[in-house]
N, C-alpha and C positions, 0 to 999 in steps of 0.2 A: 504494500500500499504506500509505503514511503516513497516520496517523488524526488529526484535530481534536482535541486534549484540552486541558483546563485544566492546570495546573501540579500541583494537587492531583489530577485524574484520573490524571496520570501518573505519581505518588507512589503512589497505590492499585495501579494495574496492575503498577509495579515490587514492591511488596510480594509481590504473588500470583506474578509470577514467580519471585521470590527465596525463595518460601515453603516449596519441598522443602528448604532448609538443606541443598543438595548442589552443588558444583561441578563443572564438566564432568569431571575427572579421576575423582572420586569416583563419577560417573555410569558411569564404564566401568569402574570395578572397582579403582580405585587411590585407597588413604586420602591425604587431604591432612595429614601430621603432620611435627611439625619434628624428625626424626631422620636420621640418615645413610642408611639404607636407601632409607625411603621418598622422600627428596629425590633420590636419585640415579635411582630407578625414574621419577620424574616427570620428571627431566631424560630419560634417553632415550625416556620416552613422547611428549618434546614433540620431541625429533629425528625420530622415526617420523612424527608429526603433520605436523612441517614439511615432509616430502618428498612430492612428488606421489602421487596415487592417492587411494583410498579411506580417509576418516580412521577408521572401522571395521574396516575391515583393518589398520590401523596399530595401531590398539589391542588387538586379537587378538595381533598380533605380539608388542606389549610383554608380553602377558599370556603367551605362551608363552616370552619370554626369563625372564620372573619365575618362572614354573612350572618351568623347566627347573633353577632354583637360584640362578640369577644376578641377586640379588636387590640386590648391594649392587655396589659398585665394585670391593671386595677379592676378592669371588666371581666378578664377571664377568673380573676380569685374570686367575684362574687358570684360566679356560678356554681352550680351545685356537681358534686361527683356523678350523679344520675342524668343529668342533664348533657353533660359532657358524653359521657359514655353513650347516650342515645343519637346525639349526631354521629360519633364515631362508628357505632355500628351501622348507622343510616349510610354511611359511605364505605359499607361493606368491611370495614376492621376488625379482624378476628381479634386484636389486641385491646379492643375497643376500653375494657373495664380497667387495664393496667396502664393504658395510654392516658387515660382521663385521669387516673391519679396523679400522673408523672407530669401532664400538663397544668393540675392545680398547684403541685408543690412547687412548679419553676414559677406559675405567676407571682405564689404567694411570697417565693423566696426574692424575686426580683422585685417585688414591691417592699417589702422588709427592708433589704439590705440596700436595693438602689433607689428605691421611692416611684419602682416602676419606670425607670429611665435607666438604659444604656448606655447612655452618655455620662453617666453618674461611675459605671463600673470603668468606662476609659477614662476619665479624670483620675480615678483612685488608681488605676493601673499607672498612672505617669505617662500616658500616652506613649506607653511599651509594648507592642506587639505579644512578647512573649509574657509579660503579665496579664496582660487581656486574656491571652488564652488558657493561662493558670487561673485566672477569677471565672471564665466561661466553663472549664472545665469543672467546676466545683457545683453547676449549676445541675440540677435534675435533668436528666435525660440528656445530657451533652457529653460527648466525648470528641477525642480527636478529630474524628472524621465529620462530626456536627460543626466543630470551630472552622474545620477547612471548607465546610460549606456556607457557613455565614460569611467568614473572611473574604471568601470568592465575590461576595455581593458589595459588601461593607468597605471593599479596597476603594472603592471607586470613591469615598467619603473619608475615611479614616487614613490621613497621609500617610501613618508609621506602617500600615498593613503590608502593602505592596513590597515586592512580588507575592503574589499569592494565588495558587491551582489547587482545585482537587482532583481527585483521581481521575474522574471522567474528562476533564478536561486534558491533563496530561497524556491518559492515553492517546486522546484525537492527536494531540501535538505528537506525538511518536509515531503513528501511525502517516501522519502527512508530512513527515520530515522536518518538522518546526522544532525540534529539540526534545528535552527529556525534562526540564525543571521550569520553574515559574520563573528564574533569571534569564532563562533562554529567550522563553515569551518576553518576557520584559524588554530584552535587548531588541528583540525585532520591532515591538510596539512602539518602541521611541522613549518610553519615560515609565520610570517606577511608581509616578505619584499620578498618574493619568486615568481619567475615566475610562481611557481608550483600553488599557490592560485590563479592566474588569469586563467591559466590552469584548474583547478577543476572549478571555476564559470563559464566559458564559455561550460565546459562540460555538466553541470548540467542544463545550461540554452538552450543548443543543445536537451538534453535529454527533457527537456520540450516541445520545439518547435516540435520535430519530435514524441512526445509520444511514446518513446521507453523505459518506465519503464520494461516492461516485459522482454522485451531483456536481458535487461544490470543485471537483479537480477534473471537469470535463468542460 
């Protein structure tokens, strides 16, 4: 699958991939903005995407939670275990009861520790990506994979996070001959602190999700 391209050809290819100006979460219907509600939605979307199963089903589940009105840590924490589980079962989640518990605990802890605002987590971590990762890892339902997915999106907003890429994006990068690391992709995108890198990584993840390798290389 990997193609032989010059560095300039790779840069042109990368510009085309990132040209939509939309990251992975944005393409799934979640705006990437630096406000408490949007950041919390990105976190529970990342938790759902990090679990085994169809990523599009996971995104649909996140949309259902948001549309139920649980679009912030405060609102999620005011929901009941039974109501969360009912929505999750309606989305076909076999892990509905366990996941409902996790999401309730997540919302409560984000509310208690960070007043419902993950920007406070960032501040308390001293704007240091490694310390942000450590704090996120301590939240219910969050592990390194989930943090990778969350960082993939917020690197467009948090200047200390780039370069960041998740496994799916790096799989696509390797298959397309664009490199094997987030640093490789940052070099092609032209900036470690630009939205372009987030758009590129999101586009690569979507290519792998939809298996559109042949379409984009012909």
